C-alpha positions, -999 to 999 in steps of 0.1 A, spaced: 96 -865 175 110 -852 212 133 -829 195 105 -814 172 82 -805 202 110 -791 224 116 -766 198 79 -759 191 78 -752 231 109 -727 233 91 -704 196 63 -706 218 82 -695 243 100 -667 228 69 -651 213 53 -650 239 82 -633 262 86 -606 230 48 -599 238 49 -594 270 79 -567 268 59 -552 240 25 -548 264 47 -536 288 69 -512 276 38 -500 255 18 -490 291 46 -479 308 51 -451 272 11 -444 282 20 -442 322 52 -419 315 25 -400 286 -1 -392 318 24 -381 351 10 -349 345 -17 -358 361 -14 -357 400 -37 -386 408 -42 -424 397 -59 -418 360 -85 -440 353 -82 -461 322 -115 -440 308 -93 -409 300 -71 -421 283 -88 -420 253 -97 -384 259 -58 -376 264 -49 -390 230 -68 -363 212 -64 -336 227 -35 -323 262 -50 -316 295 -20 -309 322 -33 -307 355 -14 -288 381 10 -309 404 -7 -306 435 -24 -337 467 -53 -357 446 -79 -345 468 -98 -369 494 -115 -400 485 -139 -423 505 -130 -460 513 -154 -482 490 -174 -494 517 -186 -459 525 -204 -454 494 -235 -472 502 -244 -455 536 -236 -419 508 -260 -431 486 -289 -443 506 -293 -403 518 -308 -387 490 -335 -363 505 -319 -330 512 -334 -322 546 -369 -298 540 -367 -265 563 -385 -229 566 -361 -205 562 -362 -178 547 -333 -159 519 -321 -141 548 -321 -169 577 -307 -188 549 -278 -171 536 -267 -160 568 -264 -198 580 -250 -212 548 -225 -177 551 -217 -186 589 -221 -228 586 -193 -223 553 -163 -197 578 -171 -212 608 -161 -251 590 -133 -236 556 -101 -251 586 -118 -278 598 -132 -294 568 -112 -336 562 -140 -352 544 -142 -363 506 -147 -331 485 -171 -337 466 -192 -304 435 -217 -290 445 -241 -298 411 -268 -263 408 -301 -273 384 -317 -240 376 -344 -249 358 -388 -239 349 -401 -267 357 -387 -308 347 -348 -316 336 -359 -336 300 -320 -344 296 -319 -359 337 -314 -393 316 -276 -386 301 -272 -375 335 -275 -406 348 -254 -421 332 -232 -399 340 -238 -397 375 -237 -436 380 -213 -458 406 -199 -420 424 -230 -412 442 -203 -407 465 -181 -377 452 -214 -353 444 -245 -335 460 -271 -323 436 -298 -296 440 -324 -281 421 -344 -258 425 -380 -252 402 -408 -229 400 -427 -237 431 -460 -245 414 -434 -276 398 -451 -308 411 -432 -339 395 -406 -355 413 -382 -381 405 -380 -425 411 -364 -432 445 -341 -451 422 -324 -413 407 -300 -397 411 -318 -368 415 -353 -377 435 -352 -355 466 -329 -331 458 -352 -301 452 -346 -267 471 -374 -245 488 -375 -219 450 -394 -187 444 -403 -179 410 -379 -165 387 -385 -144 358 -358 -138 327 -335 -108 332 -347 -99 364 -332 -100 397 -347 -131 412 -321 -146 387 -299 -139 410 -316 -148 437 -318 -185 428 -288 -187 421 -278 -175 456 -302 -197 468 -291 -226 451 -247 -214 468 -262 -213 507 -281 -251 503 -247 -265 489 -226 -245 512 -246 -264 544 -235 -298 537 -197 -291 545 -183 -314 524 -194 -295 487 -158 -277 478 -169 -267 443 -203 -251 428 -214 -258 390 -247 -236 380 -262 -257 354 -297 -260 334 -325 -276 322 -307 -272 289 -271 -281 296 -252 -315 288 -223 -334 300 -188 -331 280 -166 -363 294 -173 -382 322 -174 -376 354 -139 -388 361 -128 -369 341 -149 -335 351 -139 -343 387 -106 -341 386 -108 -310 360 -128 -292 389 -108 -306 421 -78 -300 402 -73 -266 399 -69 -233 424 -92 -216 400 -129 -206 397 -142 -210 366 -164 -177 362 -164 -152 334 -154 -115 338 -148 -91 318 -152 -50 305 -173 -50 274 -173 -3 260 -202 -15 239 -241 -3 242 -240 -44 254 -217 -38 279 -210 -5 295 -242 6 279 -259 -13 312 -242 4 337 -262 29 357 -248 63 368 -272 53 399 -247 22 419 -219 53 424 -206 55 444 -204 20 452 -200 7 415 -180 22 393 -184 21 353 -147 11 358 -153 -21 381 -188 -28 360 -181 -60 348 -202 -81 320 -198 -121 316 -217 -158 311 -243 -167 336 -225 -203 339 -203 -203 366 -183 -233 386 -164 -216 417 -147 -226 447 -164 -227 484 -145 -194 496 -160 -179 465 -192 -193 469 -193 -181 512 -184 -138 494 -207 -141 469 -241 -153 497 -226 -127 524 -234 -99 500 -254 -75 506 -238 -41 497 -238 -51 457 -266 -80 460 -289 -47 468 -274 -18 445 -283 -44 416 -318 -54 432 -323 -11 430 -305 -2 399 -302 -27 373 -332 -29 356 -342 -40 316 -321 -34 295 -296 -45 325 -291 -80 326 -284 -91 366 -271 -124 353 -247 -111 330 -232 -89 351 -241 -93 387 -212 -118 397 -193 -107 369 -190 -76 388 -186 -85 422 -158 -108 418 -140 -81 398 -147 -62 429 -142 -86 458 -109 -105 440 -104 -105 404 -74 -125 412 -107 -156 417 -110 -173 385 -94 -178 353 -123 -157 339 -139 -178 313 -170 -205 322 -162 -240 314 -203 -244 299 -199 -237 256 -227 -215 242 -227 -213 204 -234 -171 202 -227 -176 166 -258 -164 159 -273 -128 168 -301 -121 187 -310 -124 228 -307 -156 233 -286 -185 223 -280 -212 194 -312 -243 204 -296 -279 194 -319 -303 183 -322 -336 173 -309 -335 144 -280 -320 154 -267 -344 179 -236 -363 166 -202 -371 177 -186 -356 152 -199 -322 168 -198 -330 201 -162 -343 197 -158 -303 180 -170 -282 215 -144 -307 235 -114 -310 215 -110 -282 183 -114 -252 196 -96 -222 209 -66 -231 233 -73 -219 264 -50 -216 300 -53 -243 324 -32 -239 353 -7 -219 334 -9 -240 311 -26 -242 274 -52 -269 270 -74 -274 246 -99 -289 267 -110 -254 278 -156 -267 279 -169 -295 304 -203 -282 302 -222 -274 263 -262 -260 264 -292 -250 249 -300 -293 237 -338 -297 232 -359 -324 246 -358 -342 221 -317 -342 214 -323 -371 252 -321 -401 229 -298 -391 209 -273 -383 233 -285 -413 254 -274 -437 224 -240 -414 216 -237 -417 263 -208 -448 257 -186 -429 237 -189 -388 253 -185 -403 284 -163 -435 278 
């Protein structure tokens, strides 16, 4: 009887050791296949990377705050109010960014800048996206000045509105709002990347993936290309010369993600902004031409020449396709996330080209929340 028990014990022990060895080999295989990441890859990234190749550059990871610092930062949610004019704000932001460029040693944060007429109907999804990462992001909201609703004090959006002015589609007021957002965000020295978003934008990946994708890149993500057609060069005015020539004229998506050094150049610009203000009138639309042209003139090698915000322009017209609740399916979102054409990331091809998508209508909030565990896993 004792011999039989010993045999069972030995057999069980051998099975345990075999299982342990398989687990170690499996874990080693997974980690080796993600050796291209210059930082510790959280488990939440594994499902993404097994479905599409994401190659990040070999560079030091961004600094991280100790865990006990998170609560302290989380308590400071409201922006400090100010009554500066736009000119005063832009000058202060440019000066602050310039003087602090070489002294920054804090944690690097991403500034998420929302340009919206009023409410943020997709805020519940963004709350899920930001949850648990308060020390790695800042939020800035530009609304119509007459909008007076507020978020509860438990929300990440609480107290994050900046002093704003009315914005009208297709006018220079769009650029003024973007510069206003950038200037406010530049006052926080820890903001190192700046993302422009609308009220109809959604995140396509979890926060960790998004943060590392942006921080590990040495380039900004801003589209700028020469379009010889009427919607491109056809919008150029000869009155812009000699400050801006037709050869320098560029077009691109309004929705950008840029580094701090480029953001500082944008808020410092007076020369080219004045040319656009005076001469880019409909059918010239500043939001499609100002930044692409400015970057092409001042710093053409600073960007990857693409946007990380996906938009469907497959239908003819002046506005992209809108997505309603019936369109919110995981297979549709996965096609956006992984099914597009390849792009270049830090010199390597990848199919993960977009981190955000638009235009999603307010009635998609519920369906998107139901998909959040899969979308933001």
